[in-house]
C-alpha positions as CSV (number, residue, x, y, z in Angstrom):
1,M,69.7,190.1,41.0
2,R,69.6,193.3,38.9
3,A,67.7,192.6,35.7
4,L,67.3,194.5,32.5
5,I,64.4,193.8,30.1
6,V,65.0,195.2,26.7
7,G,61.7,195.6,24.9
8,C,59.6,195.7,28.0
9,G,56.2,195.4,26.3
10,Y,53.5,192.8,26.5
11,V,55.6,189.9,27.7
12,G,58.3,192.0,29.3
13,L,55.9,193.8,31.6
14,E,54.6,190.5,33.0
15,L,58.2,189.2,33.3
16,G,59.1,192.3,35.2
17,R,56.2,191.8,37.6
18,Q,57.3,188.2,38.3
19,L,60.9,189.2,38.8
20,V,59.9,192.1,41.2
21,A,57.6,189.7,43.1
22,A,60.6,187.4,43.5
23,G,62.6,190.2,45.1
24,H,64.8,191.2,42.1
25,R,65.5,194.8,41.0
26,V,64.2,195.3,37.5
27,A,64.6,198.0,34.8
28,G,62.7,198.0,31.5
29,M,63.8,199.6,28.3
30,R,61.2,200.9,25.8
31,R,61.8,203.1,22.7
32,S,59.2,205.7,23.8
33,P,58.4,207.2,27.3
34,G,54.7,206.5,26.9
35,A,54.7,203.4,29.2
36,A,56.8,204.9,32.0
37,A,53.9,205.2,34.4
38,T,52.8,201.6,33.7
39,L,56.3,200.3,34.3
40,R,56.7,202.2,37.6
41,A,53.4,201.0,38.8
42,A,54.7,197.4,38.3
43,G,57.9,198.3,40.3
44,I,60.0,198.5,37.1
45,E,62.5,201.3,36.5
46,P,61.7,202.8,33.1
47,I,64.6,203.4,30.6
48,V,64.0,205.1,27.3
49,G,66.3,203.7,24.6
50,D,66.6,201.7,21.4
51,A,68.5,198.4,21.4
52,T,69.8,199.1,17.8
53,R,71.6,202.2,19.0
54,A,74.9,201.5,20.7
55,G,74.8,204.9,22.3
56,D,71.6,204.1,24.1
57,L,73.0,200.9,25.5
58,R,76.5,201.9,26.4
59,P,75.6,203.6,29.7
60,L,73.9,200.3,30.9
61,S,77.0,198.2,30.5
62,G,78.1,196.5,33.7
63,G,75.0,197.4,35.6
64,F,73.1,194.2,35.4
65,D,73.3,190.5,36.3
66,W,70.5,189.4,34.0
67,V,69.5,190.8,30.6
68,V,66.5,189.7,28.6
69,D,66.0,190.6,24.9
70,C,62.2,190.8,24.4
71,V,62.2,193.2,21.5
72,S,59.3,193.0,19.0
73,S,59.0,194.3,15.4
74,S,55.3,194.9,15.7
75,G,55.0,193.2,12.3
76,G,57.1,194.5,9.4
77,D,59.1,193.0,6.6
78,A,62.4,191.1,6.6
79,R,64.4,194.4,6.4
80,E,62.8,195.6,9.6
81,Y,63.3,192.2,11.3
82,R,66.9,192.3,10.4
83,E,67.4,195.7,11.8
84,I,65.5,195.1,15.0
85,Y,66.3,191.5,15.8
86,L,69.8,190.9,14.3
87,G,71.0,194.4,14.6
88,G,69.7,194.8,18.1
89,M,71.2,191.5,19.1
90,R,74.7,192.4,17.9
91,R,74.5,195.7,19.8
92,L,73.5,193.9,23.0
93,V,76.3,191.4,22.6
94,E,78.8,194.2,22.1
95,T,77.4,196.0,25.2
96,F,77.2,193.2,27.7
97,A,79.8,190.5,26.8
98,G,82.5,190.5,29.3
99,T,80.7,192.6,31.9
100,G,80.1,189.9,34.5
101,L,76.6,189.0,33.2
102,K,75.2,185.9,34.9
103,A,72.6,185.2,32.2
104,F,71.3,186.6,28.9
105,V,68.0,185.3,27.4
106,Y,66.9,186.1,23.8
107,T,63.2,185.4,23.1
108,S,63.0,183.9,19.6
109,S,60.0,182.2,18.1
110,T,58.9,178.6,17.2
111,S,58.4,180.0,13.7
112,V,62.1,179.0,13.2
113,Y,60.7,175.5,12.7
114,G,59.5,175.2,9.1
115,Q,58.1,171.7,9.3
116,T,54.9,171.1,7.4
117,D,54.1,167.4,8.1
118,G,52.2,167.8,11.4
119,G,54.9,165.9,13.4
120,W,56.5,166.8,16.6
121,V,59.5,169.1,16.8
122,D,61.9,169.8,19.6
123,E,65.0,171.9,20.1
124,S,67.1,169.4,18.1
125,S,64.9,169.6,15.1
126,A,66.0,171.5,11.9
127,T,65.4,175.2,11.9
128,D,64.8,175.9,8.2
129,P,61.8,178.2,7.8
130,A,60.5,179.0,4.4
131,G,59.7,182.6,5.2
132,E,62.4,185.3,5.1
133,T,61.4,186.8,8.5
134,G,61.8,183.3,10.0
135,R,65.2,183.0,8.5
136,V,66.2,186.3,10.1
137,L,65.3,184.9,13.5
138,V,67.4,181.8,12.8
139,E,70.3,184.1,11.8
140,T,69.8,186.0,15.0
141,E,69.9,182.8,17.1
142,Q,73.1,181.8,15.3
143,A,74.8,185.1,16.1
144,L,73.8,184.7,19.7
145,R,75.1,181.2,20.0
146,A,78.4,182.2,18.3
147,A,78.9,184.8,21.1
148,A,77.8,182.5,23.9
149,G,80.4,181.4,26.4
150,P,81.8,182.1,29.9
151,A,82.0,185.8,29.2
152,F,78.4,185.9,27.7
153,P,76.2,183.1,29.2
154,A,73.4,183.4,26.6
155,M,70.5,181.2,25.8
156,V,67.4,181.2,23.6
157,V,63.7,180.8,24.5
158,R,61.6,180.0,21.4
159,V,58.1,181.2,22.1
160,A,54.9,179.7,20.5
161,G,51.8,181.8,19.6
162,I,51.2,184.1,22.6
163,Y,47.8,184.7,24.0
164,G,46.5,186.3,27.2
165,P,44.7,189.4,28.3
166,D,43.9,191.5,25.2
167,R,45.9,189.2,23.0
168,G,45.1,186.2,20.9
169,H,43.9,186.9,17.4
170,L,41.8,183.8,16.7
171,F,40.2,183.8,20.2
172,R,39.2,187.5,19.9
173,Q,38.0,187.1,16.3
174,F,35.8,184.2,17.4
175,L,34.2,186.2,20.2
176,L,33.6,189.1,17.8
177,G,31.9,186.8,15.3
178,A,34.6,187.6,12.7
179,A,36.4,184.2,12.6
180,H,36.0,181.7,9.7
181,S,36.5,178.0,9.3
182,G,38.4,176.8,6.3
183,P,41.2,174.7,4.9
184,D,43.5,175.6,7.8
185,D,41.2,173.9,10.3
186,A,43.3,170.7,10.2
187,R,46.5,172.6,10.9
188,W,48.2,172.3,14.4
189,M,48.4,175.4,16.5
190,N,51.0,175.8,19.2
191,M,50.1,178.2,21.9
192,V,51.3,179.6,25.2
193,H,49.9,182.1,27.7
194,R,51.8,185.3,28.3
195,D,52.2,184.6,32.0
196,D,53.8,181.2,31.2
197,V,56.2,182.8,28.7
198,A,57.4,185.1,31.5
199,G,57.7,182.0,33.8
200,A,59.8,180.2,31.2
201,I,62.2,183.2,30.9
202,V,62.5,183.3,34.7
203,A,63.4,179.6,34.7
204,A,66.0,180.1,31.9
205,L,67.6,183.0,33.8
206,G,68.0,181.0,36.9
207,R,68.7,177.5,35.6
208,G,69.3,177.6,31.9
209,M,72.5,176.3,30.2
210,P,74.5,178.8,28.1
211,G,74.1,178.1,24.4
212,A,70.9,176.1,24.9
213,A,67.5,176.7,23.3
214,Y,64.2,176.0,25.1
215,N,60.7,175.8,23.5
216,A,58.1,177.8,25.5
217,C,54.7,176.3,24.6
218,D,51.9,174.7,26.5
219,D,51.4,170.9,26.8
220,E,48.8,170.3,24.1
221,P,49.0,171.5,20.5
222,V,45.5,171.8,19.1
223,R,44.1,171.7,15.6
224,R,42.6,175.0,14.6
225,G,39.2,173.5,13.9
226,E,39.2,171.8,17.3
227,F,40.1,175.1,19.0
228,L,37.1,176.8,17.3
229,R,34.8,173.9,18.2
230,W,35.8,174.0,21.8
231,L,35.2,177.8,21.9
232,S,31.8,177.2,20.3
233,E,30.8,174.6,22.8
234,R,32.1,176.5,25.7
235,T,30.5,179.8,24.9
236,G,27.3,178.7,23.0
237,L,28.3,180.9,20.1
238,P,28.0,179.4,16.6
239,F,30.8,177.6,14.9
240,P,32.4,180.0,12.4
241,P,31.1,179.7,8.8
242,P,33.5,178.5,6.1
243,A,35.5,181.0,4.0
244,E,38.2,179.9,1.6
245,E,39.7,183.4,1.5
246,A,40.3,183.3,5.3
247,R,43.2,180.9,4.7
248,A,45.8,183.6,4.3
249,A,44.6,185.6,7.3
250,Y,45.6,182.8,9.6
251,R,49.1,182.1,8.2
252,K,50.9,184.8,10.1
253,R,53.4,182.2,11.2
254,G,53.9,180.8,7.7
255,D,52.8,177.7,5.9
256,T,53.9,175.4,8.7
257,D,52.1,172.5,10.4
258,K,53.9,171.1,13.4
259,R,53.5,170.2,17.1
260,V,56.1,171.8,19.3
261,S,57.4,169.9,22.4
262,N,58.1,171.7,25.7
263,R,59.8,168.6,27.2
264,R,63.2,170.2,27.7
265,L,61.9,173.3,29.4
266,R,59.8,171.1,31.8
267,T,62.4,168.4,32.5
268,E,65.7,170.4,32.6
269,L,64.5,173.7,34.1
270,G,61.5,172.4,36.1
271,W,59.1,174.8,34.4
272,V,55.4,174.1,35.1
273,P,52.9,176.2,33.1
274,R,50.1,177.9,35.0
275,Y,47.9,177.2,31.9
276,P,49.0,173.7,30.7
277,T,46.5,173.8,27.8
278,F,44.5,176.4,25.9
279,R,41.5,175.3,27.8
280,E,42.7,176.6,31.2
281,G,44.0,179.8,29.6
282,C,40.9,180.5,27.7
283,E,38.7,179.8,30.7
284,A,40.6,182.4,32.6
285,L,40.2,184.9,29.8
286,L,36.4,184.2,29.5
287,A,36.0,184.6,33.2
288,G,37.5,188.1,32.8
């Protein structure tokens, strides 16, 4: 297959590596040419372009079997989210609908689930986040599903908190001695290793059902305090001291408290994570 990864950054680069290793031809779009050498080294053809600009996308129409939207806002407010996620999605639909595409995957986020009771959520659960950026992601999903059909076989992969090489805020803060314990320690965290996100996207491209959503997270949600305690016991470093003011710093994904199920991804697509819990993933990171 000929695959295009739009927003070929942290996850997209690993996705490209996996697709190339499986024998596919892969191109990766970035907004700047700075990563061209890195992409080429991974066997990925670099393309400089912006998904929000129709003129950058138009020359690519009809040239791919698979397209993956992995764009990231790198933070930002709701206005930036709307421009990058929703605006970019609309341009991609306009460009690739009706071109013979075999699969389109949009990487959304489990932040679309706004539940706060600590219970389990799956793809049938309500998507009603309190935060404005989360609502933009829901709106983007809705726009994609409205366009999905035989001429545009699109699906959504909702990604939990990503960690991996050089990524994982709380993990890295702990190792630096900058983490704190606090009121959030009872809150559930849902995590997934970068390599497993890429594997989930590959599974969706090959076996996903158009219009469907799939949660990409590992097998075991963990309470924040339990995660810190495991790190402390594993490394011999002290458990972080309490700090009430640390509460806001760890609410990047909003005031939610839920456990996300990956059952559909496992049972329907046969996805098996390389790192089924945070323990295996963190062990690999600690081993360097």
